[in-house]
PyMOL Python script that loads the backbone (N, CA, C, O; Angstrom):
from pymol import cmd

cmd.read_pdbstr("""\
ATOM      1  N   MET A   1       3.386 -20.205   2.088  1.00  0.00           N
ATOM      2  CA  MET A   1       2.329 -19.955   3.054  1.00  0.00           C
ATOM      3  C   MET A   1       1.485 -18.784   2.564  1.00  0.00           C
ATOM      4  O   MET A   1       2.019 -17.793   2.065  1.00  0.00           O
ATOM      5  N   ASP A   2       0.207 -18.897   2.702  1.00  0.00           N
ATOM      6  CA  ASP A   2      -0.715 -17.851   2.315  1.00  0.00           C
ATOM      7  C   ASP A   2      -0.548 -16.647   3.235  1.00  0.00           C
ATOM      8  O   ASP A   2      -0.553 -16.798   4.457  1.00  0.00           O
ATOM      9  N   LEU A   3      -0.398 -15.439   2.655  1.00  0.00           N
ATOM     10  CA  LEU A   3      -0.178 -14.226   3.438  1.00  0.00           C
ATOM     11  C   LEU A   3      -1.307 -13.971   4.427  1.00  0.00           C
ATOM     12  O   LEU A   3      -1.060 -13.630   5.584  1.00  0.00           O
ATOM     13  N   VAL A   4      -2.539 -14.138   3.974  1.00  0.00           N
ATOM     14  CA  VAL A   4      -3.681 -13.839   4.837  1.00  0.00           C
ATOM     15  C   VAL A   4      -3.719 -14.765   6.050  1.00  0.00           C
ATOM     16  O   VAL A   4      -4.002 -14.308   7.157  1.00  0.00           O
ATOM     17  N   SER A   5      -3.442 -16.044   5.866  1.00  0.00           N
ATOM     18  CA  SER A   5      -3.519 -16.979   6.980  1.00  0.00           C
ATOM     19  C   SER A   5      -2.333 -16.854   7.930  1.00  0.00           C
ATOM     20  O   SER A   5      -2.385 -17.369   9.047  1.00  0.00           O
ATOM     21  N   SER A   6      -1.259 -16.177   7.505  1.00  0.00           N
ATOM     22  CA  SER A   6      -0.086 -16.063   8.363  1.00  0.00           C
ATOM     23  C   SER A   6      -0.099 -14.812   9.239  1.00  0.00           C
ATOM     24  O   SER A   6       0.805 -14.628  10.055  1.00  0.00           O
ATOM     25  N   ILE A   7      -1.101 -13.954   9.087  1.00  0.00           N
ATOM     26  CA  ILE A   7      -1.175 -12.718   9.863  1.00  0.00           C
ATOM     27  C   ILE A   7      -2.227 -12.879  10.956  1.00  0.00           C
ATOM     28  O   ILE A   7      -3.354 -13.281  10.668  1.00  0.00           O
ATOM     29  N   PRO A   8      -1.877 -12.572  12.209  1.00  0.00           N
ATOM     30  CA  PRO A   8      -2.862 -12.694  13.293  1.00  0.00           C
ATOM     31  C   PRO A   8      -4.089 -11.814  13.047  1.00  0.00           C
ATOM     32  O   PRO A   8      -4.001 -10.793  12.366  1.00  0.00           O
ATOM     33  N   PHE A   9      -5.230 -12.217  13.604  1.00  0.00           N
ATOM     34  CA  PHE A   9      -6.485 -11.481  13.415  1.00  0.00           C
ATOM     35  C   PHE A   9      -6.405 -10.056  13.947  1.00  0.00           C
ATOM     36  O   PHE A   9      -7.124  -9.181  13.464  1.00  0.00           O
ATOM     37  N   CYS A  10      -5.546  -9.806  14.929  1.00  0.00           N
ATOM     38  CA  CYS A  10      -5.463  -8.475  15.538  1.00  0.00           C
ATOM     39  C   CYS A  10      -4.729  -7.475  14.654  1.00  0.00           C
ATOM     40  O   CYS A  10      -4.652  -6.296  15.001  1.00  0.00           O
ATOM     41  N   CYS A  11      -4.196  -7.909  13.535  1.00  0.00           N
ATOM     42  CA  CYS A  11      -3.412  -7.033  12.663  1.00  0.00           C
ATOM     43  C   CYS A  11      -4.207  -6.646  11.426  1.00  0.00           C
ATOM     44  O   CYS A  11      -5.134  -7.352  11.029  1.00  0.00           O
ATOM     45  N   PHE A  12      -3.841  -5.521  10.817  1.00  0.00           N
ATOM     46  CA  PHE A  12      -4.483  -5.144   9.567  1.00  0.00           C
ATOM     47  C   PHE A  12      -3.657  -5.639   8.395  1.00  0.00           C
ATOM     48  O   PHE A  12      -2.480  -5.967   8.543  1.00  0.00           O
ATOM     49  N   ARG A  13      -4.277  -5.688   7.245  1.00  0.00           N
ATOM     50  CA  ARG A  13      -3.625  -6.091   6.015  1.00  0.00           C
ATOM     51  C   ARG A  13      -3.733  -4.928   5.044  1.00  0.00           C
ATOM     52  O   ARG A  13      -4.755  -4.242   5.003  1.00  0.00           O
ATOM     53  N   PHE A  14      -2.692  -4.703   4.267  1.00  0.00           N
ATOM     54  CA  PHE A  14      -2.762  -3.617   3.300  1.00  0.00           C
ATOM     55  C   PHE A  14      -2.038  -4.025   2.026  1.00  0.00           C
ATOM     56  O   PHE A  14      -1.176  -4.904   2.025  1.00  0.00           O
ATOM     57  N   GLY A  15      -2.412  -3.366   0.955  1.00  0.00           N
ATOM     58  CA  GLY A  15      -1.794  -3.657  -0.323  1.00  0.00           C
ATOM     59  C   GLY A  15      -1.590  -2.393  -1.120  1.00  0.00           C
ATOM     60  O   GLY A  15      -2.190  -1.354  -0.844  1.00  0.00           O
ATOM     61  N   SER A  16      -0.741  -2.500  -2.102  1.00  0.00           N
ATOM     62  CA  SER A  16      -0.457  -1.386  -2.995  1.00  0.00           C
ATOM     63  C   SER A  16      -0.484  -1.898  -4.422  1.00  0.00           C
ATOM     64  O   SER A  16      -0.023  -3.004  -4.706  1.00  0.00           O
ATOM     65  N   VAL A  17      -1.020  -1.094  -5.307  1.00  0.00           N
ATOM     66  CA  VAL A  17      -1.037  -1.430  -6.727  1.00  0.00           C
ATOM     67  C   VAL A  17      -0.446  -0.239  -7.474  1.00  0.00           C
ATOM     68  O   VAL A  17      -0.882   0.898  -7.293  1.00  0.00           O
ATOM     69  N   VAL A  18       0.547  -0.509  -8.312  1.00  0.00           N
ATOM     70  CA  VAL A  18       1.170   0.537  -9.116  1.00  0.00           C
ATOM     71  C   VAL A  18       0.708   0.348 -10.549  1.00  0.00           C
ATOM     72  O   VAL A  18       0.951  -0.689 -11.166  1.00  0.00           O
ATOM     73  N   HIS A  19       0.029   1.380 -11.071  1.00  0.00           N
ATOM     74  CA  HIS A  19      -0.489   1.348 -12.437  1.00  0.00           C
ATOM     75  C   HIS A  19       0.440   2.134 -13.356  1.00  0.00           C
ATOM     76  O   HIS A  19       1.080   3.098 -12.934  1.00  0.00           O
ATOM     77  N   GLY A  20       0.506   1.714 -14.608  1.00  0.00           N
ATOM     78  CA  GLY A  20       1.248   2.455 -15.622  1.00  0.00           C
ATOM     79  C   GLY A  20       0.423   3.628 -16.123  1.00  0.00           C
ATOM     80  O   GLY A  20      -0.710   3.832 -15.687  1.00  0.00           O
ATOM     81  N   SER A  21       0.991   4.392 -17.033  1.00  0.00           N
ATOM     82  CA  SER A  21       0.326   5.603 -17.534  1.00  0.00           C
ATOM     83  C   SER A  21      -0.956   5.300 -18.305  1.00  0.00           C
ATOM     84  O   SER A  21      -1.794   6.185 -18.475  1.00  0.00           O
ATOM     85  N   LYS A  22      -1.123   4.059 -18.776  1.00  0.00           N
ATOM     86  CA  LYS A  22      -2.334   3.676 -19.510  1.00  0.00           C
ATOM     87  C   LYS A  22      -3.301   2.877 -18.657  1.00  0.00           C
ATOM     88  O   LYS A  22      -4.280   2.330 -19.164  1.00  0.00           O
ATOM     89  N   GLY A  23      -3.025   2.808 -17.347  1.00  0.00           N
ATOM     90  CA  GLY A  23      -3.917   2.119 -16.424  1.00  0.00           C
ATOM     91  C   GLY A  23      -3.589   0.661 -16.185  1.00  0.00           C
ATOM     92  O   GLY A  23      -4.253   0.008 -15.380  1.00  0.00           O
ATOM     93  N   GLU A  24      -2.581   0.130 -16.864  1.00  0.00           N
ATOM     94  CA  GLU A  24      -2.221  -1.269 -16.681  1.00  0.00           C
ATOM     95  C   GLU A  24      -1.514  -1.474 -15.338  1.00  0.00           C
ATOM     96  O   GLU A  24      -0.780  -0.602 -14.873  1.00  0.00           O
ATOM     97  N   ILE A  25      -1.742  -2.614 -14.735  1.00  0.00           N
ATOM     98  CA  ILE A  25      -1.077  -2.915 -13.464  1.00  0.00           C
ATOM     99  C   ILE A  25       0.370  -3.273 -13.750  1.00  0.00           C
ATOM    100  O   ILE A  25       0.657  -4.188 -14.522  1.00  0.00           O
ATOM    101  N   ARG A  26       1.279  -2.539 -13.116  1.00  0.00           N
ATOM    102  CA  ARG A  26       2.717  -2.785 -13.304  1.00  0.00           C
ATOM    103  C   ARG A  26       3.292  -3.633 -12.179  1.00  0.00           C
ATOM    104  O   ARG A  26       4.067  -4.556 -12.426  1.00  0.00           O
ATOM    105  N   VAL A  27       2.910  -3.319 -10.937  1.00  0.00           N
ATOM    106  CA  VAL A  27       3.431  -4.017  -9.763  1.00  0.00           C
ATOM    107  C   VAL A  27       2.347  -3.999  -8.692  1.00  0.00           C
ATOM    108  O   VAL A  27       1.585  -3.037  -8.592  1.00  0.00           O
ATOM    109  N   ALA A  28       2.278  -5.061  -7.892  1.00  0.00           N
ATOM    110  CA  ALA A  28       1.349  -5.103  -6.761  1.00  0.00           C
ATOM    111  C   ALA A  28       2.044  -5.774  -5.587  1.00  0.00           C
ATOM    112  O   ALA A  28       2.914  -6.626  -5.769  1.00  0.00           O
ATOM    113  N   SER A  29       1.652  -5.383  -4.388  1.00  0.00           N
ATOM    114  CA  SER A  29       2.217  -6.016  -3.194  1.00  0.00           C
ATOM    115  C   SER A  29       1.164  -6.038  -2.098  1.00  0.00           C
ATOM    116  O   SER A  29       0.203  -5.268  -2.119  1.00  0.00           O
ATOM    117  N   ALA A  30       1.363  -6.936  -1.141  1.00  0.00           N
ATOM    118  CA  ALA A  30       0.460  -7.018   0.012  1.00  0.00           C
ATOM    119  C   ALA A  30       1.263  -7.447   1.219  1.00  0.00           C
ATOM    120  O   ALA A  30       2.192  -8.247   1.107  1.00  0.00           O
ATOM    121  N   GLN A  31       0.909  -6.919   2.362  1.00  0.00           N
ATOM    122  CA  GLN A  31       1.520  -7.339   3.609  1.00  0.00           C
ATOM    123  C   GLN A  31       0.627  -6.911   4.758  1.00  0.00           C
ATOM    124  O   GLN A  31      -0.443  -6.347   4.530  1.00  0.00           O
ATOM    125  N   GLY A  32       1.041  -7.165   5.969  1.00  0.00           N
ATOM    126  CA  GLY A  32       0.226  -6.821   7.116  1.00  0.00           C
ATOM    127  C   GLY A  32       1.065  -6.504   8.323  1.00  0.00           C
ATOM    128  O   GLY A  32       2.274  -6.737   8.351  1.00  0.00           O
ATOM    129  N   GLY A  33       0.393  -5.963   9.326  1.00  0.00           N
ATOM    130  CA  GLY A  33       1.061  -5.635  10.578  1.00  0.00           C
ATOM    131  C   GLY A  33       0.328  -4.525  11.289  1.00  0.00           C
ATOM    132  O   GLY A  33      -0.592  -3.933  10.724  1.00  0.00           O
ATOM    133  N   GLY A  34       0.709  -4.232  12.502  1.00  0.00           N
ATOM    134  CA  GLY A  34       0.101  -3.134  13.248  1.00  0.00           C
ATOM    135  C   GLY A  34      -1.235  -3.490  13.855  1.00  0.00           C
ATOM    136  O   GLY A  34      -1.706  -4.622  13.746  1.00  0.00           O
ATOM    137  N   SER A  35      -1.832  -2.520  14.486  1.00  0.00           N
ATOM    138  CA  SER A  35      -3.116  -2.697  15.160  1.00  0.00           C
ATOM    139  C   SER A  35      -4.263  -2.441  14.202  1.00  0.00           C
ATOM    140  O   SER A  35      -4.228  -1.482  13.431  1.00  0.00           O
ATOM    141  N   ARG A  36      -5.283  -3.294  14.243  1.00  0.00           N
ATOM    142  CA  ARG A  36      -6.465  -3.111  13.376  1.00  0.00           C
ATOM    143  C   ARG A  36      -7.205  -1.828  13.675  1.00  0.00           C
ATOM    144  O   ARG A  36      -7.976  -1.354  12.840  1.00  0.00           O
ATOM    145  N   ASP A  37      -6.991  -1.257  14.844  1.00  0.00           N
ATOM    146  CA  ASP A  37      -7.759  -0.081  15.259  1.00  0.00           C
ATOM    147  C   ASP A  37      -7.241   1.216  14.654  1.00  0.00           C
ATOM    148  O   ASP A  37      -7.912   2.243  14.761  1.00  0.00           O
ATOM    149  N   ASP A  38      -6.082   1.205  14.028  1.00  0.00           N
ATOM    150  CA  ASP A  38      -5.504   2.430  13.488  1.00  0.00           C
ATOM    151  C   ASP A  38      -5.555   2.413  11.965  1.00  0.00           C
ATOM    152  O   ASP A  38      -4.590   2.039  11.299  1.00  0.00           O
ATOM    153  N   VAL A  39      -6.697   2.822  11.430  1.00  0.00           N
ATOM    154  CA  VAL A  39      -6.925   2.774   9.986  1.00  0.00           C
ATOM    155  C   VAL A  39      -5.991   3.722   9.251  1.00  0.00           C
ATOM    156  O   VAL A  39      -5.454   3.370   8.201  1.00  0.00           O
ATOM    157  N   LYS A  40      -5.790   4.932   9.795  1.00  0.00           N
ATOM    158  CA  LYS A  40      -4.910   5.891   9.128  1.00  0.00           C
ATOM    159  C   LYS A  40      -3.485   5.365   9.023  1.00  0.00           C
ATOM    160  O   LYS A  40      -2.812   5.594   8.018  1.00  0.00           O
ATOM    161  N   LEU A  41      -3.022   4.667  10.045  1.00  0.00           N
ATOM    162  CA  LEU A  41      -1.685   4.082   9.991  1.00  0.00           C
ATOM    163  C   LEU A  41      -1.610   3.042   8.879  1.00  0.00           C
ATOM    164  O   LEU A  41      -0.628   2.992   8.138  1.00  0.00           O
ATOM    165  N   GLY A  42      -2.632   2.223   8.761  1.00  0.00           N
ATOM    166  CA  GLY A  42      -2.667   1.227   7.692  1.00  0.00           C
ATOM    167  C   GLY A  42      -2.624   1.868   6.316  1.00  0.00           C
ATOM    168  O   GLY A  42      -1.909   1.397   5.431  1.00  0.00           O
ATOM    169  N   GLU A  43      -3.383   2.938   6.129  1.00  0.00           N
ATOM    170  CA  GLU A  43      -3.383   3.655   4.851  1.00  0.00           C
ATOM    171  C   GLU A  43      -2.014   4.259   4.574  1.00  0.00           C
ATOM    172  O   GLU A  43      -1.514   4.177   3.452  1.00  0.00           O
ATOM    173  N   ALA A  44      -1.404   4.865   5.589  1.00  0.00           N
ATOM    174  CA  ALA A  44      -0.081   5.475   5.418  1.00  0.00           C
ATOM    175  C   ALA A  44       0.976   4.417   5.085  1.00  0.00           C
ATOM    176  O   ALA A  44       1.841   4.649   4.241  1.00  0.00           O
ATOM    177  N   LEU A  45       0.908   3.259   5.743  1.00  0.00           N
ATOM    178  CA  LEU A  45       1.857   2.188   5.457  1.00  0.00           C
ATOM    179  C   LEU A  45       1.675   1.640   4.039  1.00  0.00           C
ATOM    180  O   LEU A  45       2.652   1.280   3.382  1.00  0.00           O
ATOM    181  N   ALA A  46       0.439   1.578   3.572  1.00  0.00           N
ATOM    182  CA  ALA A  46       0.186   1.111   2.206  1.00  0.00           C
ATOM    183  C   ALA A  46       0.777   2.091   1.194  1.00  0.00           C
ATOM    184  O   ALA A  46       1.362   1.675   0.194  1.00  0.00           O
ATOM    185  N   ILE A  47       0.627   3.389   1.453  1.00  0.00           N
ATOM    186  CA  ILE A  47       1.206   4.397   0.562  1.00  0.00           C
ATOM    187  C   ILE A  47       2.730   4.278   0.567  1.00  0.00           C
ATOM    188  O   ILE A  47       3.369   4.285  -0.486  1.00  0.00           O
ATOM    189  N   ARG A  48       3.295   4.171   1.758  1.00  0.00           N
ATOM    190  CA  ARG A  48       4.752   4.052   1.897  1.00  0.00           C
ATOM    191  C   ARG A  48       5.272   2.812   1.159  1.00  0.00           C
ATOM    192  O   ARG A  48       6.271   2.873   0.443  1.00  0.00           O
ATOM    193  N   ARG A  49       4.582   1.703   1.347  1.00  0.00           N
ATOM    194  CA  ARG A  49       4.982   0.457   0.686  1.00  0.00           C
ATOM    195  C   ARG A  49       4.881   0.605  -0.826  1.00  0.00           C
ATOM    196  O   ARG A  49       5.747   0.126  -1.559  1.00  0.00           O
ATOM    197  N   GLY A  50       3.834   1.263  -1.293  1.00  0.00           N
ATOM    198  CA  GLY A  50       3.671   1.492  -2.731  1.00  0.00           C
ATOM    199  C   GLY A  50       4.796   2.325  -3.319  1.00  0.00           C
ATOM    200  O   GLY A  50       5.239   2.068  -4.438  1.00  0.00           O
ATOM    201  N   ILE A  51       5.262   3.322  -2.573  1.00  0.00           N
ATOM    202  CA  ILE A  51       6.389   4.139  -3.028  1.00  0.00           C
ATOM    203  C   ILE A  51       7.640   3.273  -3.170  1.00  0.00           C
ATOM    204  O   ILE A  51       8.347   3.358  -4.174  1.00  0.00           O
ATOM    205  N   PHE A  52       7.912   2.438  -2.160  1.00  0.00           N
ATOM    206  CA  PHE A  52       9.087   1.562  -2.215  1.00  0.00           C
ATOM    207  C   PHE A  52       8.992   0.564  -3.369  1.00  0.00           C
ATOM    208  O   PHE A  52       9.976   0.317  -4.067  1.00  0.00           O
ATOM    209  N   VAL A  53       7.813  -0.002  -3.562  1.00  0.00           N
ATOM    210  CA  VAL A  53       7.615  -0.975  -4.642  1.00  0.00           C
ATOM    211  C   VAL A  53       7.831  -0.310  -5.997  1.00  0.00           C
ATOM    212  O   VAL A  53       8.472  -0.883  -6.878  1.00  0.00           O
ATOM    213  N   ALA A  54       7.299   0.892  -6.164  1.00  0.00           N
ATOM    214  CA  ALA A  54       7.477   1.622  -7.429  1.00  0.00           C
ATOM    215  C   ALA A  54       8.952   1.939  -7.668  1.00  0.00           C
ATOM    216  O   ALA A  54       9.447   1.778  -8.783  1.00  0.00           O
ATOM    217  N   GLN A  55       9.649   2.385  -6.636  1.00  0.00           N
ATOM    218  CA  GLN A  55      11.072   2.695  -6.783  1.00  0.00           C
ATOM    219  C   GLN A  55      11.866   1.443  -7.145  1.00  0.00           C
ATOM    220  O   GLN A  55      12.719   1.484  -8.032  1.00  0.00           O
ATOM    221  N   ASP A  56      11.588   0.329  -6.460  1.00  0.00           N
ATOM    222  CA  ASP A  56      12.298  -0.924  -6.744  1.00  0.00           C
ATOM    223  C   ASP A  56      12.069  -1.391  -8.180  1.00  0.00           C
ATOM    224  O   ASP A  56      12.939  -2.021  -8.781  1.00  0.00           O
ATOM    225  N   ALA A  57      10.895  -1.079  -8.723  1.00  0.00           N
ATOM    226  CA  ALA A  57      10.569  -1.480 -10.097  1.00  0.00           C
ATOM    227  C   ALA A  57      11.073  -0.457 -11.118  1.00  0.00           C
ATOM    228  O   ALA A  57      10.899  -0.646 -12.322  1.00  0.00           O
ATOM    229  N   GLY A  58      11.697   0.625 -10.641  1.00  0.00           N
ATOM    230  CA  GLY A  58      12.218   1.650 -11.545  1.00  0.00           C
ATOM    231  C   GLY A  58      11.146   2.561 -12.100  1.00  0.00           C
ATOM    232  O   GLY A  58      11.349   3.199 -13.133  1.00  0.00           O
ATOM    233  N   ILE A  59      10.010   2.632 -11.433  1.00  0.00           N
ATOM    234  CA  ILE A  59       8.907   3.481 -11.898  1.00  0.00           C
ATOM    235  C   ILE A  59       9.000   4.819 -11.174  1.00  0.00           C
ATOM    236  O   ILE A  59       8.841   4.897  -9.956  1.00  0.00           O
ATOM    237  N   TRP A  60       9.260   5.862 -11.944  1.00  0.00           N
ATOM    238  CA  TRP A  60       9.389   7.206 -11.366  1.00  0.00           C
ATOM    239  C   TRP A  60       9.223   8.200 -12.470  1.00  0.00           C
ATOM    240  O   TRP A  60       9.786   7.957 -13.538  1.00  0.00           O
ATOM    241  N   PRO A  61       8.516   9.290 -12.340  1.00  0.00           N
ATOM    242  CA  PRO A  61       7.832   9.791 -11.151  1.00  0.00           C
ATOM    243  C   PRO A  61       6.561   8.998 -10.885  1.00  0.00           C
ATOM    244  O   PRO A  61       6.099   8.228 -11.727  1.00  0.00           O
ATOM    245  N   ILE A  62       6.012   9.206  -9.699  1.00  0.00           N
ATOM    246  CA  ILE A  62       4.770   8.543  -9.313  1.00  0.00           C
ATOM    247  C   ILE A  62       3.743   9.575  -8.861  1.00  0.00           C
ATOM    248  O   ILE A  62       4.094  10.680  -8.448  1.00  0.00           O
ATOM    249  N   PHE A  63       2.484   9.202  -8.947  1.00  0.00           N
ATOM    250  CA  PHE A  63       1.381  10.004  -8.441  1.00  0.00           C
ATOM    251  C   PHE A  63       0.620   9.123  -7.456  1.00  0.00           C
ATOM    252  O   PHE A  63       0.299   7.976  -7.767  1.00  0.00           O
ATOM    253  N   ILE A  64       0.338   9.646  -6.290  1.00  0.00           N
ATOM    254  CA  ILE A  64      -0.286   8.851  -5.233  1.00  0.00           C
ATOM    255  C   ILE A  64      -1.774   9.160  -5.152  1.00  0.00           C
ATOM    256  O   ILE A  64      -2.177  10.323  -5.145  1.00  0.00           O
ATOM    257  N   GLU A  65      -2.583   8.112  -5.092  1.00  0.00           N
ATOM    258  CA  GLU A  65      -4.025   8.232  -4.890  1.00  0.00           C
ATOM    259  C   GLU A  65      -4.414   7.358  -3.711  1.00  0.00           C
ATOM    260  O   GLU A  65      -3.907   6.246  -3.558  1.00  0.00           O
ATOM    261  N   SER A  66      -5.311   7.861  -2.885  1.00  0.00           N
ATOM    262  CA  SER A  66      -5.777   7.107  -1.725  1.00  0.00           C
ATOM    263  C   SER A  66      -7.224   7.465  -1.455  1.00  0.00           C
ATOM    264  O   SER A  66      -7.683   8.548  -1.818  1.00  0.00           O
ATOM    265  N   ASP A  67      -7.946   6.545  -0.813  1.00  0.00           N
ATOM    266  CA  ASP A  67      -9.317   6.860  -0.413  1.00  0.00           C
ATOM    267  C   ASP A  67      -9.357   7.458   0.995  1.00  0.00           C
ATOM    268  O   ASP A  67     -10.437   7.707   1.530  1.00  0.00           O
ATOM    269  N   CYS A  68      -8.202   7.687   1.588  1.00  0.00           N
ATOM    270  CA  CYS A  68      -8.098   8.300   2.915  1.00  0.00           C
ATOM    271  C   CYS A  68      -7.660   9.753   2.736  1.00  0.00           C
ATOM    272  O   CYS A  68      -6.501  10.010   2.412  1.00  0.00           O
ATOM    273  N   LEU A  69      -8.571  10.703   2.943  1.00  0.00           N
ATOM    274  CA  LEU A  69      -8.266  12.101   2.693  1.00  0.00           C
ATOM    275  C   LEU A  69      -7.085  12.609   3.518  1.00  0.00           C
ATOM    276  O   LEU A  69      -6.264  13.371   3.008  1.00  0.00           O
ATOM    277  N   LYS A  70      -6.988  12.203   4.772  1.00  0.00           N
ATOM    278  CA  LYS A  70      -5.888  12.675   5.618  1.00  0.00           C
ATOM    279  C   LYS A  70      -4.555  12.155   5.097  1.00  0.00           C
ATOM    280  O   LYS A  70      -3.560  12.879   5.139  1.00  0.00           O
ATOM    281  N   CYS A  71      -4.510  10.940   4.613  1.00  0.00           N
ATOM    282  CA  CYS A  71      -3.272  10.378   4.081  1.00  0.00           C
ATOM    283  C   CYS A  71      -2.958  10.972   2.714  1.00  0.00           C
ATOM    284  O   CYS A  71      -1.792  11.185   2.381  1.00  0.00           O
ATOM    285  N   ASP A  72      -3.968  11.235   1.939  1.00  0.00           N
ATOM    286  CA  ASP A  72      -3.780  11.808   0.602  1.00  0.00           C
ATOM    287  C   ASP A  72      -3.103  13.168   0.700  1.00  0.00           C
ATOM    288  O   ASP A  72      -2.283  13.510  -0.152  1.00  0.00           O
ATOM    289  N   LYS A  73      -3.433  13.945   1.722  1.00  0.00           N
ATOM    290  CA  LYS A  73      -2.837  15.265   1.911  1.00  0.00           C
ATOM    291  C   LYS A  73      -1.374  15.179   2.324  1.00  0.00           C
ATOM    292  O   LYS A  73      -0.605  16.101   2.055  1.00  0.00           O
ATOM    293  N   LEU A  74      -0.972  14.076   2.980  1.00  0.00           N
ATOM    294  CA  LEU A  74       0.417  13.903   3.373  1.00  0.00           C
ATOM    295  C   LEU A  74       1.317  13.727   2.158  1.00  0.00           C
ATOM    296  O   LEU A  74       2.463  14.177   2.147  1.00  0.00           O
ATOM    297  N   ALA A  75       0.790  13.075   1.152  1.00  0.00           N
ATOM    298  CA  ALA A  75       1.584  12.812  -0.053  1.00  0.00           C
ATOM    299  C   ALA A  75       1.722  14.093  -0.845  1.00  0.00           C
ATOM    300  O   ALA A  75       2.355  14.100  -1.900  1.00  0.00           O
TER     301      ALA A  75
END
""", "prot")
cmd.dss("prot")
cmd.show_as("cartoon", "prot")
cmd.util.cbc("prot")
cmd.orient("prot")
């Protein structure tokens, strides 16, 4: 089943991309959930998911980048 079509319209979708030291994509993930009205929560969940994905792939240490300044400061 397509991920996008399986998530209700009222929910947000987020993804994480883990790049290697040379910029190559190592791992990517996407999922959804929560209220569309809480953008910061969506950004925080994407960061959290990216950390888990990187750990599962054995990629450590990691550096976090986000376009959400408030979330970037949390990391």
